[in-house]
N, C-alpha and C positions, 0 to 999 in steps of 0.2 A: 306837847299840847299846843294846839294852834290858838293864838290870840287874835281876836277880831275887835277892832275899834268901832263902836257904835255911839255916836254923839246924840242921836235923836231917836224918835220912835222907830221901832223895827218890828217886822212880822216874823213869826216862828210857827212852823207846822211840823207834824210828825205822822208816822203810820199811814202812808199812802196805800200800801198793800196792793199794788198793781191796778189801782183804780184811776186810769188815765183821765176820764172825763172829770172826776173830782179834782185831780191835780190841776188840770187846765183851768177849772173854775176858780180855784183858790189863787193861782198865779194871776189870773185876770183881775180878780177883786183886789189883790194886793197892789197891783199897778194903778188902779183907779184911786187908791187912797194916798199914793205918793209917799209911803213910808219906806224906810230903809229895809234892806234884806231882799228877799226872805232868807231865813235859815231853816234847814230841815234836820230833825232830830232822829231820823232813821226809820227803818222798816219800809223800804221802797217796794219790796216784793212779798209774795205770799198771798194766797186767797183770791187775788184778782187776776184777770186775763191778760194784762199788759205789763209784765215785769220788765221786759227789755225796753219797751217804749217809755215807761216811767223813768227808768235809769238813764235813758238817753236824754230825756228832757233835762233832768237834773245835771247831767254831765255837760251837755252842750251849753246850757245857760250859766254854767259856773256857779251854781247855788251851793254854798257851803253845806255839807251834809255829813252827819254822823253815821256810824254803823249801828244798825239795830240788831236785835238777836236773830231775826229772820234773815237779814242780810248776811250775818256771820255764818249761819248754818248753810245757806245756799252758796255763798262765796267760797267757803272752805270745804264744801261738800262733806259736812260732818254727819249727815243723815239724821239731824235733829235740829229743830228750829228754836229750841229753848223755851217752848211754850208750855203752859199749864192748862190742862183740860179737866173739867170736873164731871162731865157726863159722857155717856157712850156716844151720843150724837156729836158732841164736840170733838171727841177723839176720832170719829170717823171722818168728820169734816177736815180735821187737821191732817190726818193721814193722806186724804185725797189731795189736799193742798200741797203738802210736802212732795208727794210723788209727782204731781203734775208740774209744779214749779221747778223741781230739779231737772226734769226733762226739757222744759220750755226755755230756760235761761241759756243764753248763748255764752261763748267764751269771753266776749268783750264785756258783757254785763258782769259775769262772774269775776273778772279781773278788777273791774271798777268797784264792786262791792268789797273786795279784799283790800282795796286802797283806802277805804274810809277810816276816819279816826274815831276814837271812843269818847272824846269830850272836847269842848271848846271853852276857852276863857274869854268872856265878853267884857271888854273894857268900856265902861259907860260912865256918865256923870254920877250914877248911883253907886259906883264901885265896880269891882270885878265879879260879874255874875258867872255862875257855872252852868253849862249846858251839857246834858247827858241824855242817854236814851231811857234806861230804866231807872237807875239810881247812881249816885257816885260810887257805890260799892260794887254793883253788879249790873251787867248789861240787860239782864232779864229779871231784875227785881221789880215786883209790883208794888208801887207806892200809892195805895188807895187813900182817899180823903179821910176815911174813918180810922186810919192807923192811930194807935194811942199816942197822946201828946208826948209821953215820956220817950217813946221810940224816936219820934221826930226831933225831940230836943237833943238826944244823943247824936243824931246825924248832923244837926245844926252845929253842935260843938266840934264834931270831927271835921266838918267842911265849913269853914267860917267864911261864907259868902253872903252878901246882902240878899241874894235870891238864887235858887236852884231851879232851872227850867228842865222839864223832862216830858216824856210821853209814855208809851208802852201799854198803859191800861185802857186807852181809848176813852177815858172819862175826864173831862176838863174840870179843873178847879184851881183856886188860889187860896192858900192857907198860910197865915203867919204863925210861926212857932218860934219863941224866943226872939232872936234877932234876924231870923231868916224867913223869907217868903218863898214857899214852895209853890211852883206853878206847873200844873200839868196842862199842856197845850191842847189835849184832846187828840182826835184822829181826823186827818184830812180825808181819808179814804174809806174808813170803816167805823164810824162812830157807834158807841154802845150805850149812850146815855138817853136813848128814846127819841132823839132828834136825828132824822136821816141825813140832814144836810152836812156837808163838809165843815169841819171846824178848824180854826187856827186862832192864834193869839197875837194881839198887838201889844208890845211892851213899851211903856213910856218911862225911861229912866228919870226924866225930870219930875215925874209924879210918884216917885218911890215913897212908900209909906201911906199912900192914899188908895182909894178904890180905883183910881184911874191908872194905876201902875200896870195892871194886866186886864185887858179887855178881850173877851171872846167874840169872835166873828163867825156867823153861820152863813154858808153859801150854798144855794141849791145848785144842782148839776144835772146833766143829762142821764137820769137814772135808766131810761129805756135803752140807751146806748150801752150802759153797763150790763144790763140783763141780756141784751143781744150778744155781747161779747162773751159772757159766761156760757151761753148755749153752744159756743164753738169749742168748748173745752170739756174735760171730764171732771171739772171742779164741781163740788156739791155745796159750795159755800153760800150762805145766805147773807145778803147785805140788806140792812134796813132800808125801806123806801118810803115814798109818800103814802100816807095813810096808815103807817105802822106805829105812829106815835101813840 
């Protein structure tokens, strides 16, 4: 498990899903804020039209990045993204995404995805924070905000960290249970919370225990460019856009 020392505020994002304009917007915004990082919690590929380009940006900039469930499925060519679909429309969208992304990803990207780790230990003034993609238990576990407190308490006892940072659900929140703050950093490329803008989190270890510990940042991006890119593919994925709130 890689240990990363972070003495001041740092940025964390997740779930880019091949949305290059959103990634570029997030990285540009992080730079203007002068915070440390950023870190990425995985799912670089899937659904979006630029899987190779997104992976290349992360790789060339040396951004520490975890393996997401979609990265795992594509990197190891398992034929499964580890996703859960509840409707026929979602299953059709998912099948088209998996088929297209499997064909589109090149060998260099596939090798990079296989090289990603499953968790980081972040050494901060607030203590050692744990960063994962889905949950500390499973790469594709969905930790929604409305999970019963008893279940969250069991996880907090099993993984004794001041905070656990994760993504996967594309729904940002911060929730304190027992002695652990659970922070879902949302989705940089495919938000599902009714706000089309890219989402990431700024974590301030010096503000641990206060509302300032985790702040969510929303960044508009070139949505028209994304739509134009999607039209060049066989993807049938819908990304929320301006006016969809």
